[in-house]
A tleap script that builds the chain and sets N, CA, C and O, in Angstrom:
source leaprc.protein.ff14SB
mol = sequence {
  NMET SER GLU THR PHE VAL ARG GLN TRP LEU
  GLU THR TYR ASN SER GLY ASN LEU ASP ARG
  CYS MET GLU CYS TYR THR GLU ASP VAL GLU
  PHE GLU ASP PRO ILE PHE GLY GLU HIE VAL
  ARG GLY LYS ALA SER LEU ARG LYS ALA PHE
  ALA ALA PHE PHE PHE SER GLY VAL THR THR
  LEU ARG PHE ARG THR TRP SER GLY GLY PRO
  GLU GLY GLY ALA VAL GLU TRP GLU TRP THR
  ALA ASP TRP GLY ALA ASP ARG THR PHE LEU
  GLY PHE ASP VAL SER ASN THR THR PHE THR
  THR ARG GLY VAL SER VAL LEU GLN LEU HIE
  GLU GLY ARG ILE ARG THR GLN THR ASP TYR
  TRP ASP VAL ARG ASN ALA LEU ARG GLN VAL
  GLY VAL LEU CLYS
}
set mol.1.N position { -18.020 -154.157 -109.517 }
set mol.1.CA position { -18.609 -153.010 -108.852 }
set mol.1.C position { -17.484 -152.042 -108.533 }
set mol.1.O position { -16.406 -152.435 -108.090 }
set mol.2.N position { -17.754 -150.809 -108.762 }
set mol.2.CA position { -16.736 -149.793 -108.533 }
set mol.2.C position { -17.156 -148.879 -107.385 }
set mol.2.O position { -18.315 -148.864 -106.970 }
set mol.3.N position { -16.199 -148.132 -106.894 }
set mol.3.CA position { -16.509 -147.150 -105.865 }
set mol.3.C position { -17.521 -146.130 -106.374 }
set mol.3.O position { -18.354 -145.650 -105.604 }
set mol.4.N position { -17.460 -145.796 -107.651 }
set mol.4.CA position { -18.412 -144.854 -108.232 }
set mol.4.C position { -19.840 -145.382 -108.102 }
set mol.4.O position { -20.740 -144.646 -107.697 }
set mol.5.N position { -20.049 -146.659 -108.445 }
set mol.5.CA position { -21.373 -147.272 -108.309 }
set mol.5.C position { -21.848 -147.214 -106.862 }
set mol.5.O position { -22.994 -146.854 -106.594 }
set mol.6.N position { -20.967 -147.569 -105.932 }
set mol.6.CA position { -21.330 -147.593 -104.509 }
set mol.6.C position { -21.709 -146.197 -104.034 }
set mol.6.O position { -22.701 -146.034 -103.323 }
set mol.7.N position { -20.943 -145.204 -104.411 }
set mol.7.CA position { -21.261 -143.822 -104.018 }
set mol.7.C position { -22.616 -143.389 -104.597 }
set mol.7.O position { -23.411 -142.753 -103.905 }
set mol.8.N position { -22.874 -143.728 -105.850 }
set mol.8.CA position { -24.154 -143.363 -106.478 }
set mol.8.C position { -25.316 -144.094 -105.808 }
set mol.8.O position { -26.385 -143.519 -105.608 }
set mol.9.N position { -25.104 -145.352 -105.467 }
set mol.9.CA position { -26.136 -146.136 -104.777 }
set mol.9.C position { -26.458 -145.508 -103.420 }
set mol.9.O position { -27.631 -145.326 -103.094 }
set mol.10.N position { -25.440 -145.174 -102.623 }
set mol.10.CA position { -25.681 -144.539 -101.323 }
set mol.10.C position { -26.372 -143.190 -101.479 }
set mol.10.O position { -27.191 -142.816 -100.639 }
set mol.11.N position { -26.057 -142.467 -102.528 }
set mol.11.CA position { -26.660 -141.153 -102.743 }
set mol.11.C position { -28.165 -141.257 -102.998 }
set mol.11.O position { -28.898 -140.302 -102.741 }
set mol.12.N position { -28.637 -142.412 -103.502 }
set mol.12.CA position { -30.080 -142.558 -103.719 }
set mol.12.C position { -30.842 -142.471 -102.404 }
set mol.12.O position { -31.984 -142.012 -102.381 }
set mol.13.N position { -30.224 -142.904 -101.312 }
set mol.13.CA position { -30.862 -142.791 -99.994 }
set mol.13.C position { -30.989 -141.318 -99.604 }
set mol.13.O position { -32.034 -140.883 -99.120 }
set mol.14.N position { -29.916 -140.561 -99.821 }
set mol.14.CA position { -29.904 -139.151 -99.426 }
set mol.14.C position { -30.848 -138.306 -100.273 }
set mol.14.O position { -31.440 -137.343 -99.785 }
set mol.15.N position { -30.983 -138.669 -101.530 }
set mol.15.CA position { -31.861 -137.909 -102.426 }
set mol.15.C position { -33.328 -138.306 -102.263 }
set mol.15.O position { -34.224 -137.613 -102.744 }
set mol.16.N position { -33.561 -139.426 -101.580 }
set mol.16.CA position { -34.933 -139.893 -101.397 }
set mol.16.C position { -35.510 -140.549 -102.639 }
set mol.16.O position { -36.727 -140.691 -102.757 }
set mol.17.N position { -34.638 -140.955 -103.578 }
set mol.17.CA position { -35.096 -141.507 -104.841 }
set mol.17.C position { -35.158 -143.035 -104.768 }
set mol.17.O position { -34.205 -143.722 -105.135 }
set mol.18.N position { -36.278 -143.549 -104.295 }
set mol.18.CA position { -36.457 -144.990 -104.135 }
set mol.18.C position { -36.389 -145.718 -105.477 }
set mol.18.O position { -35.843 -146.819 -105.548 }
set mol.19.N position { -36.929 -145.129 -106.535 }
set mol.19.CA position { -36.881 -145.775 -107.852 }
set mol.19.C position { -35.433 -145.972 -108.312 }
set mol.19.O position { -35.071 -147.049 -108.785 }
set mol.20.N position { -34.615 -144.938 -108.172 }
set mol.20.CA position { -33.194 -145.060 -108.546 }
set mol.20.C position { -32.480 -146.082 -107.682 }
set mol.20.O position { -31.626 -146.826 -108.165 }
set mol.21.N position { -32.832 -146.117 -106.401 }
set mol.21.CA position { -32.240 -147.109 -105.511 }
set mol.21.C position { -32.573 -148.526 -105.983 }
set mol.21.O position { -31.692 -149.382 -106.052 }
set mol.22.N position { -33.826 -148.767 -106.302 }
set mol.22.CA position { -34.257 -150.105 -106.718 }
set mol.22.C position { -33.597 -150.546 -108.025 }
set mol.22.O position { -33.442 -151.744 -108.264 }
set mol.23.N position { -33.210 -149.596 -108.869 }
set mol.23.CA position { -32.494 -149.938 -110.106 }
set mol.23.C position { -31.143 -150.579 -109.827 }
set mol.23.O position { -30.574 -151.219 -110.711 }
set mol.24.N position { -30.627 -150.424 -108.639 }
set mol.24.CA position { -29.319 -150.966 -108.258 }
set mol.24.C position { -29.393 -152.437 -107.850 }
set mol.24.O position { -28.357 -153.059 -107.616 }
set mol.25.N position { -30.591 -153.000 -107.761 }
set mol.25.CA position { -30.801 -154.358 -107.256 }
set mol.25.C position { -31.331 -155.296 -108.336 }
set mol.25.O position { -32.016 -154.871 -109.266 }
set mol.26.N position { -31.000 -156.584 -108.195 }
set mol.26.CA position { -31.571 -157.614 -109.058 }
set mol.26.C position { -32.998 -157.908 -108.601 }
set mol.26.O position { -33.371 -157.573 -107.477 }
set mol.27.N position { -33.789 -158.527 -109.460 }
set mol.27.CA position { -35.168 -158.882 -109.110 }
set mol.27.C position { -35.221 -159.863 -107.942 }
set mol.27.O position { -36.148 -159.819 -107.133 }
set mol.28.N position { -34.218 -160.757 -107.850 }
set mol.28.CA position { -34.211 -161.789 -106.811 }
set mol.28.C position { -33.334 -161.413 -105.610 }
set mol.28.O position { -32.813 -162.289 -104.921 }
set mol.29.N position { -33.177 -160.129 -105.368 }
set mol.29.CA position { -32.318 -159.636 -104.290 }
set mol.29.C position { -32.702 -160.232 -102.936 }
set mol.29.O position { -33.873 -160.500 -102.664 }
set mol.30.N position { -31.678 -160.433 -102.090 }
set mol.30.CA position { -31.886 -160.809 -100.695 }
set mol.30.C position { -31.213 -159.762 -99.833 }
set mol.30.O position { -30.030 -159.470 -100.002 }
set mol.31.N position { -31.974 -159.199 -98.908 }
set mol.31.CA position { -31.462 -158.180 -97.985 }
set mol.31.C position { -31.614 -158.699 -96.571 }
set mol.31.O position { -32.651 -159.254 -96.207 }
set mol.32.N position { -30.563 -158.512 -95.770 }
set mol.32.CA position { -30.629 -158.931 -94.372 }
set mol.32.C position { -30.001 -157.865 -93.488 }
set mol.32.O position { -28.943 -157.316 -93.796 }
set mol.33.N position { -30.674 -157.591 -92.396 }
set mol.33.CA position { -30.140 -156.750 -91.332 }
set mol.33.C position { -30.334 -157.531 -90.041 }
set mol.33.O position { -31.417 -157.490 -89.457 }
set mol.34.N position { -29.293 -158.251 -89.578 }
set mol.34.CA position { -29.437 -159.087 -88.388 }
set mol.34.C position { -29.819 -158.303 -87.137 }
set mol.34.O position { -30.473 -158.855 -86.252 }
set mol.35.N position { -29.434 -157.040 -87.038 }
set mol.35.CA position { -29.755 -156.241 -85.859 }
set mol.35.C position { -31.258 -155.979 -85.789 }
set mol.35.O position { -31.862 -156.071 -84.720 }
set mol.36.N position { -31.858 -155.652 -86.941 }
set mol.36.CA position { -33.304 -155.462 -86.986 }
set mol.36.C position { -34.051 -156.791 -87.021 }
set mol.36.O position { -35.263 -156.830 -86.811 }
set mol.37.N position { -33.329 -157.882 -87.286 }
set mol.37.CA position { -33.986 -159.175 -87.436 }
set mol.37.C position { -34.774 -159.255 -88.724 }
set mol.37.O position { -35.792 -159.943 -88.797 }
set mol.38.N position { -34.303 -158.549 -89.745 }
set mol.38.CA position { -35.027 -158.459 -91.010 }
set mol.38.C position { -34.316 -159.243 -92.103 }
set mol.38.O position { -33.101 -159.140 -92.274 }
set mol.39.N position { -35.093 -160.025 -92.837 }
set mol.39.CA position { -34.597 -160.758 -94.002 }
set mol.39.C position { -35.669 -160.635 -95.079 }
set mol.39.O position { -36.788 -161.120 -94.909 }
set mol.40.N position { -35.325 -159.988 -96.177 }
set mol.40.CA position { -36.284 -159.694 -97.238 }
set mol.40.C position { -35.798 -160.337 -98.525 }
set mol.40.O position { -34.612 -160.276 -98.848 }
set mol.41.N position { -36.721 -160.956 -99.260 }
set mol.41.CA position { -36.389 -161.571 -100.553 }
set mol.41.C position { -37.237 -160.941 -101.645 }
set mol.41.O position { -38.449 -160.790 -101.494 }
set mol.42.N position { -36.590 -160.576 -102.745 }
set mol.42.CA position { -37.283 -160.037 -103.901 }
set mol.42.C position { -37.371 -158.524 -103.883 }
set mol.42.O position { -37.505 -157.904 -102.829 }
set mol.43.N position { -37.293 -157.944 -105.071 }
set mol.43.CA position { -37.263 -156.490 -105.191 }
set mol.43.C position { -38.548 -155.832 -104.694 }
set mol.43.O position { -38.485 -154.763 -104.087 }
set mol.44.N position { -39.709 -156.437 -104.933 }
set mol.44.CA position { -40.968 -155.839 -104.477 }
set mol.44.C position { -41.012 -155.752 -102.954 }
set mol.44.O position { -41.453 -154.742 -102.405 }
set mol.45.N position { -40.559 -156.795 -102.272 }
set mol.45.CA position { -40.529 -156.796 -100.808 }
set mol.45.C position { -39.486 -155.814 -100.285 }
set mol.45.O position { -39.703 -155.158 -99.266 }
set mol.46.N position { -38.365 -155.714 -100.973 }
set mol.46.CA position { -37.324 -154.766 -100.575 }
set mol.46.C position { -37.830 -153.331 -100.705 }
set mol.46.O position { -37.605 -152.506 -99.820 }
set mol.47.N position { -38.506 -153.041 -101.800 }
set mol.47.CA position { -39.073 -151.702 -102.016 }
set mol.47.C position { -40.021 -151.332 -100.866 }
set mol.47.O position { -39.967 -150.219 -100.342 }
set mol.48.N position { -40.873 -152.260 -100.489 }
set mol.48.CA position { -41.832 -152.002 -99.413 }
set mol.48.C position { -41.101 -151.730 -98.088 }
set mol.48.O position { -41.440 -150.787 -97.373 }
set mol.49.N position { -40.109 -152.552 -97.770 }
set mol.49.CA position { -39.355 -152.388 -96.523 }
set mol.49.C position { -38.587 -151.068 -96.513 }
set mol.49.O position { -38.596 -150.357 -95.509 }
set mol.50.N position { -37.927 -150.737 -97.616 }
set mol.50.CA position { -37.138 -149.510 -97.684 }
set mol.50.C position { -38.030 -148.269 -97.657 }
set mol.50.O position { -37.664 -147.266 -97.044 }
set mol.51.N position { -39.192 -148.319 -98.311 }
set mol.51.CA position { -40.096 -147.165 -98.328 }
set mol.51.C position { -40.567 -146.828 -96.918 }
set mol.51.O position { -40.734 -145.658 -96.576 }
set mol.52.N position { -40.778 -147.845 -96.112 }
set mol.52.CA position { -41.278 -147.637 -94.756 }
set mol.52.C position { -40.211 -147.127 -93.802 }
set mol.52.O position { -40.537 -146.542 -92.768 }
set mol.53.N position { -38.927 -147.341 -94.135 }
set mol.53.CA position { -37.893 -146.953 -93.184 }
set mol.53.C position { -36.856 -146.023 -93.802 }
set mol.53.O position { -36.824 -144.835 -93.481 }
set mol.54.N position { -36.022 -146.541 -94.671 }
set mol.54.CA position { -34.906 -145.746 -95.211 }
set mol.54.C position { -35.373 -144.551 -96.031 }
set mol.54.O position { -34.697 -143.523 -96.067 }
set mol.55.N position { -36.508 -144.675 -96.680 }
set mol.55.CA position { -36.997 -143.592 -97.524 }
set mol.55.C position { -38.188 -142.885 -96.880 }
set mol.55.O position { -39.116 -142.459 -97.567 }
set mol.56.N position { -38.149 -142.769 -95.566 }
set mol.56.CA position { -39.211 -142.092 -94.826 }
set mol.56.C position { -38.798 -140.690 -94.395 }
set mol.56.O position { -39.461 -140.074 -93.561 }
set mol.57.N position { -37.702 -140.184 -94.963 }
set mol.57.CA position { -37.251 -138.831 -94.661 }
set mol.57.C position { -36.383 -138.724 -93.427 }
set mol.57.O position { -36.132 -137.619 -92.948 }
set mol.58.N position { -35.922 -139.837 -92.904 }
set mol.58.CA position { -35.150 -139.863 -91.667 }
set mol.58.C position { -33.654 -140.062 -91.925 }
set mol.58.O position { -32.824 -139.500 -91.211 }
set mol.59.N position { -33.310 -140.849 -92.930 }
set mol.59.CA position { -31.962 -141.370 -93.109 }
set mol.59.C position { -31.081 -140.538 -94.035 }
set mol.59.O position { -31.513 -140.067 -95.087 }
set mol.60.N position { -29.827 -140.374 -93.605 }
set mol.60.CA position { -28.763 -139.849 -94.459 }
set mol.60.C position { -27.577 -140.805 -94.331 }
set mol.60.O position { -27.202 -141.185 -93.222 }
set mol.61.N position { -26.992 -141.189 -95.450 }
set mol.61.CA position { -25.824 -142.055 -95.441 }
set mol.61.C position { -24.636 -141.320 -96.060 }
set mol.61.O position { -24.760 -140.655 -97.089 }
set mol.62.N position { -23.481 -141.458 -95.405 }
set mol.62.CA position { -22.257 -140.843 -95.926 }
set mol.62.C position { -21.241 -141.944 -96.191 }
set mol.62.O position { -20.939 -142.749 -95.310 }
set mol.63.N position { -20.719 -141.972 -97.403 }
set mol.63.CA position { -19.703 -142.935 -97.802 }
set mol.63.C position { -18.439 -142.731 -96.978 }
set mol.63.O position { -18.006 -141.599 -96.761 }
set mol.64.N position { -17.842 -143.848 -96.516 }
set mol.64.CA position { -16.556 -143.790 -95.810 }
set mol.64.C position { -15.471 -144.525 -96.602 }
set mol.64.O position { -14.470 -143.916 -96.977 }
set mol.65.N position { -15.654 -145.821 -96.860 }
set mol.65.CA position { -14.654 -146.590 -97.605 }
set mol.65.C position { -15.338 -147.696 -98.393 }
set mol.65.O position { -16.457 -148.106 -98.083 }
set mol.66.N position { -14.647 -148.164 -99.409 }
set mol.66.CA position { -15.097 -149.291 -100.215 }
set mol.66.C position { -13.938 -150.252 -100.396 }
set mol.66.O position { -12.812 -149.827 -100.657 }
set mol.67.N position { -14.201 -151.538 -100.260 }
set mol.67.CA position { -13.212 -152.569 -100.530 }
set mol.67.C position { -13.915 -153.667 -101.305 }
set mol.67.O position { -14.771 -154.369 -100.765 }
set mol.68.N position { -13.556 -153.815 -102.569 }
set mol.68.CA position { -14.230 -154.832 -103.355 }
set mol.68.C position { -13.843 -154.795 -104.813 }
set mol.68.O position { -12.890 -154.128 -105.216 }
set mol.69.N position { -14.613 -155.534 -105.593 }
set mol.69.CA position { -14.366 -155.643 -107.020 }
set mol.69.C position { -15.657 -155.971 -107.748 }
set mol.69.O position { -16.743 -155.722 -107.222 }
set mol.70.N position { -15.557 -156.528 -108.958 }
set mol.70.CA position { -16.742 -156.760 -109.788 }
set mol.70.C position { -17.729 -157.785 -109.221 }
set mol.70.O position { -18.891 -157.797 -109.624 }
set mol.71.N position { -17.296 -158.635 -108.304 }
set mol.71.CA position { -18.177 -159.651 -107.719 }
set mol.71.C position { -18.869 -159.169 -106.448 }
set mol.71.O position { -19.842 -159.772 -105.995 }
set mol.72.N position { -18.353 -158.063 -105.868 }
set mol.72.CA position { -18.936 -157.542 -104.636 }
set mol.72.C position { -17.866 -157.034 -103.702 }
set mol.72.O position { -16.708 -156.880 -104.088 }
set mol.73.N position { -18.262 -156.773 -102.470 }
set mol.73.CA position { -17.330 -156.267 -101.483 }
set mol.73.C position { -18.060 -155.693 -100.292 }
set mol.73.O position { -19.198 -156.061 -99.999 }
set mol.74.N position { -17.377 -154.773 -99.603 }
set mol.74.CA position { -17.948 -154.160 -98.405 }
set mol.74.C position { -17.778 -152.651 -98.489 }
set mol.74.O position { -16.716 -152.142 -98.846 }
set mol.75.N position { -18.852 -151.953 -98.150 }
set mol.75.CA position { -18.817 -150.495 -98.104 }
set mol.75.C position { -19.101 -150.069 -96.669 }
set mol.75.O position { -20.096 -150.473 -96.067 }
set mol.76.N position { -18.206 -149.244 -96.138 }
set mol.76.CA position { -18.427 -148.675 -94.810 }
set mol.76.C position { -19.093 -147.327 -94.993 }
set mol.76.O position { -18.705 -146.547 -95.863 }
set mol.77.N position { -20.107 -147.051 -94.162 }
set mol.77.CA position { -20.859 -145.808 -94.263 }
set mol.77.C position { -21.120 -145.258 -92.876 }
set mol.77.O position { -20.952 -145.940 -91.866 }
set mol.78.N position { -21.529 -144.019 -92.861 }
set mol.78.CA position { -21.956 -143.359 -91.634 }
set mol.78.C position { -23.431 -143.030 -91.797 }
set mol.78.O position { -23.830 -142.394 -92.772 }
set mol.79.N position { -24.230 -143.465 -90.846 }
set mol.79.CA position { -25.675 -143.318 -90.911 }
set mol.79.C position { -26.119 -142.277 -89.900 }
set mol.79.O position { -25.845 -142.400 -88.707 }
set mol.80.N position { -26.803 -141.257 -90.383 }
set mol.80.CA position { -27.439 -140.279 -89.504 }
set mol.80.C position { -28.935 -140.451 -89.629 }
set mol.80.O position { -29.483 -140.465 -90.731 }
set mol.81.N position { -29.595 -140.582 -88.481 }
set mol.81.CA position { -31.054 -140.661 -88.437 }
set mol.81.C position { -31.549 -139.466 -87.638 }
set mol.81.O position { -31.180 -139.278 -86.479 }
set mol.82.N position { -32.375 -138.678 -88.268 }
set mol.82.CA position { -32.934 -137.478 -87.652 }
set mol.82.C position { -34.426 -137.716 -87.458 }
set mol.82.O position { -35.227 -137.514 -88.370 }
set mol.83.N position { -34.782 -138.152 -86.246 }
set mol.83.CA position { -36.144 -138.565 -85.957 }
set mol.83.C position { -37.029 -137.360 -85.692 }
set mol.83.O position { -36.624 -136.419 -85.010 }
set mol.84.N position { -38.197 -137.393 -86.216 }
set mol.84.CA position { -39.185 -136.349 -85.960 }
set mol.84.C position { -40.048 -136.706 -84.770 }
set mol.84.O position { -39.691 -137.555 -83.953 }
set mol.85.N position { -41.173 -136.055 -84.689 }
set mol.85.CA position { -42.119 -136.286 -83.587 }
set mol.85.C position { -42.765 -137.664 -83.711 }
set mol.85.O position { -42.949 -138.182 -84.812 }
set mol.86.N position { -43.099 -138.234 -82.583 }
set mol.86.CA position { -43.848 -139.492 -82.513 }
set mol.86.C position { -43.172 -140.629 -83.275 }
set mol.86.O position { -43.818 -141.319 -84.063 }
set mol.87.N position { -41.875 -140.826 -83.044 }
set mol.87.CA position { -41.131 -141.894 -83.725 }
set mol.87.C position { -40.587 -142.895 -82.716 }
set mol.87.O position { -40.181 -142.534 -81.611 }
set mol.88.N position { -40.589 -144.157 -83.119 }
set mol.88.CA position { -39.957 -145.205 -82.329 }
set mol.88.C position { -38.882 -145.864 -83.178 }
set mol.88.O position { -38.940 -145.856 -84.408 }
set mol.89.N position { -37.914 -146.426 -82.498 }
set mol.89.CA position { -36.795 -147.102 -83.149 }
set mol.89.C position { -36.405 -148.277 -82.266 }
set mol.89.O position { -36.061 -148.092 -81.099 }
set mol.90.N position { -36.455 -149.474 -82.814 }
set mol.90.CA position { -36.174 -150.694 -82.065 }
set mol.90.C position { -37.029 -150.780 -80.791 }
set mol.90.O position { -36.594 -151.315 -79.771 }
set mol.91.N position { -38.239 -150.247 -80.872 }
set mol.91.CA position { -39.168 -150.299 -79.750 }
set mol.91.C position { -39.009 -149.187 -78.727 }
set mol.91.O position { -39.734 -149.162 -77.732 }
set mol.92.N position { -38.076 -148.267 -78.949 }
set mol.92.CA position { -37.843 -147.164 -78.021 }
set mol.92.C position { -38.374 -145.855 -78.598 }
set mol.92.O position { -38.338 -145.645 -79.811 }
set mol.93.N position { -38.861 -144.988 -77.739 }
set mol.93.CA position { -39.299 -143.662 -78.158 }
set mol.93.C position { -38.055 -142.835 -78.481 }
set mol.93.O position { -37.227 -142.578 -77.607 }
set mol.94.N position { -37.933 -142.422 -79.738 }
set mol.94.CA position { -36.789 -141.605 -80.169 }
set mol.94.C position { -37.259 -140.272 -80.742 }
set mol.94.O position { -36.537 -139.619 -81.497 }
set mol.95.N position { -38.457 -139.883 -80.380 }
set mol.95.CA position { -39.043 -138.650 -80.912 }
set mol.95.C position { -38.091 -137.474 -80.744 }
set mol.95.O position { -37.554 -137.235 -79.662 }
set mol.96.N position { -37.894 -136.747 -81.838 }
set mol.96.CA position { -37.102 -135.511 -81.859 }
set mol.96.C position { -35.663 -135.698 -81.403 }
set mol.96.O position { -35.085 -134.802 -80.788 }
set mol.97.N position { -35.076 -136.866 -81.701 }
set mol.97.CA position { -33.665 -137.109 -81.416 }
set mol.97.C position { -32.933 -137.385 -82.719 }
set mol.97.O position { -33.548 -137.592 -83.765 }
set mol.98.N position { -31.622 -137.382 -82.636 }
set mol.98.CA position { -30.763 -137.661 -83.792 }
set mol.98.C position { -29.627 -138.570 -83.340 }
set mol.98.O position { -29.144 -138.451 -82.214 }
set mol.99.N position { -29.204 -139.470 -84.210 }
set mol.99.CA position { -27.966 -140.195 -83.951 }
set mol.99.C position { -27.165 -140.314 -85.233 }
set mol.99.O position { -27.702 -140.245 -86.338 }
set mol.100.N position { -25.868 -140.494 -85.054 }
set mol.100.CA position { -24.959 -140.798 -86.150 }
set mol.100.C position { -24.122 -141.984 -85.713 }
set mol.100.O position { -23.487 -141.954 -84.659 }
set mol.101.N position { -24.124 -143.030 -86.526 }
set mol.101.CA position { -23.366 -144.230 -86.201 }
set mol.101.C position { -22.782 -144.819 -87.476 }
set mol.101.O position { -23.197 -144.474 -88.583 }
set mol.102.N position { -21.824 -145.703 -87.305 }
set mol.102.CA position { -21.168 -146.312 -88.466 }
set mol.102.C position { -21.674 -147.720 -88.702 }
set mol.102.O position { -22.136 -148.407 -87.791 }
set mol.103.N position { -21.567 -148.127 -89.972 }
set mol.103.CA position { -21.965 -149.471 -90.339 }
set mol.103.C position { -21.281 -149.902 -91.620 }
set mol.103.O position { -20.501 -149.159 -92.216 }
set mol.104.N position { -21.592 -151.118 -92.024 }
set mol.104.CA position { -21.036 -151.669 -93.256 }
set mol.104.C position { -22.100 -152.508 -93.951 }
set mol.104.O position { -22.876 -153.212 -93.305 }
set mol.105.N position { -22.122 -152.421 -95.272 }
set mol.105.CA position { -22.957 -153.288 -96.095 }
set mol.105.C position { -22.040 -154.241 -96.846 }
set mol.105.O position { -21.115 -153.813 -97.536 }
set mol.106.N position { -22.300 -155.525 -96.709 }
set mol.106.CA position { -21.577 -156.548 -97.465 }
set mol.106.C position { -22.443 -156.876 -98.667 }
set mol.106.O position { -23.590 -157.299 -98.521 }
set mol.107.N position { -21.886 -156.678 -99.861 }
set mol.107.CA position { -22.646 -156.791 -101.108 }
set mol.107.C position { -22.101 -157.894 -101.992 }
set mol.107.O position { -20.886 -158.050 -102.119 }
set mol.108.N position { -22.990 -158.662 -102.604 }
set mol.108.CA position { -22.638 -159.593 -103.676 }
set mol.108.C position { -23.401 -159.144 -104.910 }
set mol.108.O position { -24.570 -158.765 -104.835 }
set mol.109.N position { -22.720 -159.194 -106.045 }
set mol.109.CA position { -23.298 -158.672 -107.280 }
set mol.109.C position { -23.595 -159.770 -108.288 }
set mol.109.O position { -23.028 -160.863 -108.264 }
set mol.110.N position { -24.504 -159.423 -109.163 }
set mol.110.CA position { -24.788 -160.244 -110.335 }
set mol.110.C position { -25.071 -159.282 -111.490 }
set mol.110.O position { -26.018 -158.498 -111.440 }
set mol.111.N position { -24.250 -159.352 -112.513 }
set mol.111.CA position { -24.391 -158.501 -113.700 }
set mol.111.C position { -24.493 -157.018 -113.338 }
set mol.111.O position { -25.330 -156.288 -113.867 }
set mol.112.N position { -23.617 -156.594 -112.420 }
set mol.112.CA position { -23.514 -155.178 -112.081 }
set mol.112.C position { -24.586 -154.631 -111.160 }
set mol.112.O position { -24.683 -153.420 -110.964 }
set mol.113.N position { -25.394 -155.520 -110.591 }
set mol.113.CA position { -26.435 -155.087 -109.651 }
set mol.113.C position { -26.291 -155.876 -108.351 }
set mol.113.O position { -25.690 -156.950 -108.320 }
set mol.114.N position { -26.851 -155.322 -107.287 }
set mol.114.CA position { -26.743 -155.948 -105.978 }
set mol.114.C position { -27.717 -157.120 -105.891 }
set mol.114.O position { -28.927 -156.956 -106.042 }
set mol.115.N position { -27.162 -158.304 -105.643 }
set mol.115.CA position { -27.994 -159.500 -105.484 }
set mol.115.C position { -28.208 -159.819 -104.010 }
set mol.115.O position { -29.302 -160.226 -103.619 }
set mol.116.N position { -27.178 -159.638 -103.190 }
set mol.116.CA position { -27.341 -159.814 -101.749 }
set mol.116.C position { -26.719 -158.625 -101.027 }
set mol.116.O position { -25.702 -158.074 -101.449 }
set mol.117.N position { -27.357 -158.252 -99.936 }
set mol.117.CA position { -26.869 -157.163 -99.095 }
set mol.117.C position { -27.124 -157.544 -97.650 }
set mol.117.O position { -28.252 -157.854 -97.267 }
set mol.118.N position { -26.071 -157.518 -96.852 }
set mol.118.CA position { -26.192 -157.738 -95.422 }
set mol.118.C position { -25.592 -156.530 -94.728 }
set mol.118.O position { -24.437 -156.176 -94.966 }
set mol.119.N position { -26.383 -155.897 -93.867 }
set mol.119.CA position { -25.963 -154.681 -93.170 }
set mol.119.C position { -25.647 -154.979 -91.710 }
set mol.119.O position { -26.389 -155.683 -91.026 }
set mol.120.N position { -24.537 -154.430 -91.255 }
set mol.120.CA position { -24.124 -154.487 -89.855 }
set mol.120.C position { -23.841 -153.057 -89.421 }
set mol.120.O position { -23.211 -152.302 -90.162 }
set mol.121.N position { -24.291 -152.676 -88.242 }
set mol.121.CA position { -24.071 -151.307 -87.782 }
set mol.121.C position { -24.017 -151.269 -86.266 }
set mol.121.O position { -24.435 -152.211 -85.592 }
set mol.122.N position { -23.498 -150.173 -85.742 }
set mol.122.CA position { -23.220 -150.006 -84.322 }
set mol.122.C position { -24.477 -149.550 -83.575 }
set mol.122.O position { -24.701 -148.354 -83.384 }
set mol.123.N position { -25.279 -150.508 -83.163 }
set mol.123.CA position { -26.545 -150.204 -82.494 }
set mol.123.C position { -26.317 -149.595 -81.113 }
set mol.123.O position { -27.079 -148.722 -80.698 }
set mol.124.N position { -25.289 -150.034 -80.396 }
set mol.124.CA position { -25.021 -149.468 -79.057 }
set mol.124.C position { -24.784 -147.971 -79.135 }
set mol.124.O position { -25.322 -147.205 -78.335 }
set mol.125.N position { -23.985 -147.562 -80.091 }
set mol.125.CA position { -23.699 -146.142 -80.259 }
set mol.125.C position { -24.984 -145.361 -80.554 }
set mol.125.O position { -25.210 -144.293 -79.985 }
set mol.126.N position { -25.810 -145.893 -81.432 }
set mol.126.CA position { -27.071 -145.223 -81.773 }
set mol.126.C position { -27.971 -145.096 -80.539 }
set mol.126.O position { -28.536 -144.031 -80.287 }
set mol.127.N position { -28.101 -146.171 -79.782 }
set mol.127.CA position { -28.986 -146.145 -78.613 }
set mol.127.C position { -28.452 -145.236 -77.506 }
set mol.127.O position { -29.236 -144.645 -76.764 }
set mol.128.N position { -27.147 -145.119 -77.389 }
set mol.128.CA position { -26.575 -144.161 -76.425 }
set mol.128.C position { -26.970 -142.737 -76.798 }
set mol.128.O position { -27.358 -141.947 -75.938 }
set mol.129.N position { -26.868 -142.422 -78.066 }
set mol.129.CA position { -27.124 -141.057 -78.523 }
set mol.129.C position { -28.580 -140.626 -78.356 }
set mol.129.O position { -28.862 -139.441 -78.177 }
set mol.130.N position { -29.496 -141.582 -78.413 }
set mol.130.CA position { -30.919 -141.219 -78.235 }
set mol.130.C position { -31.362 -141.382 -76.782 }
set mol.130.O position { -32.547 -141.248 -76.474 }
set mol.131.N position { -30.414 -141.670 -75.887 }
set mol.131.CA position { -30.693 -141.691 -74.459 }
set mol.131.C position { -31.232 -142.991 -73.909 }
set mol.131.O position { -31.682 -143.026 -72.763 }
set mol.132.N position { -31.204 -144.056 -74.682 }
set mol.132.CA position { -31.720 -145.343 -74.222 }
set mol.132.C position { -30.687 -146.069 -73.367 }
set mol.132.O position { -31.038 -146.697 -72.369 }
set mol.133.N position { -29.411 -145.985 -73.755 }
set mol.133.CA position { -28.317 -146.605 -73.002 }
set mol.133.C position { -27.417 -145.525 -72.436 }
set mol.133.O position { -27.270 -144.453 -73.024 }
set mol.134.N position { -26.828 -145.807 -71.311 }
set mol.134.CA position { -25.868 -144.874 -70.689 }
set mol.134.C position { -24.467 -145.201 -71.124 }
set mol.134.O position { -23.520 -144.532 -70.710 }
savepdb mol mol.pdb
quit
């Protein structure tokens, strides 16, 4: 996996192109976000989860750094969520708020596609920005 692949993969989130995003994953992909308590297996389940959240017009991801090789690695990104009216996040009302926080995706590859992805991100920073935490 190269930095070019990682940058193109992150750009699929910004462009809203779920089909292009799904092309980056194996059929038997496993995705985990321990903060959300989410563990998804299989591309069809991943598509459903991503369509409901990441591809709902809220998320922008900005590449920061990549450390890895052909077997996988870690990409650090900056996540901006621009919430519209009547939105909740982690059970909190975040209507008409925005946050920007940093995170990392740990990726394992198989034949040039993402087989496993585990995301870690700074939830405290996000919740401070939307007024939930002081």
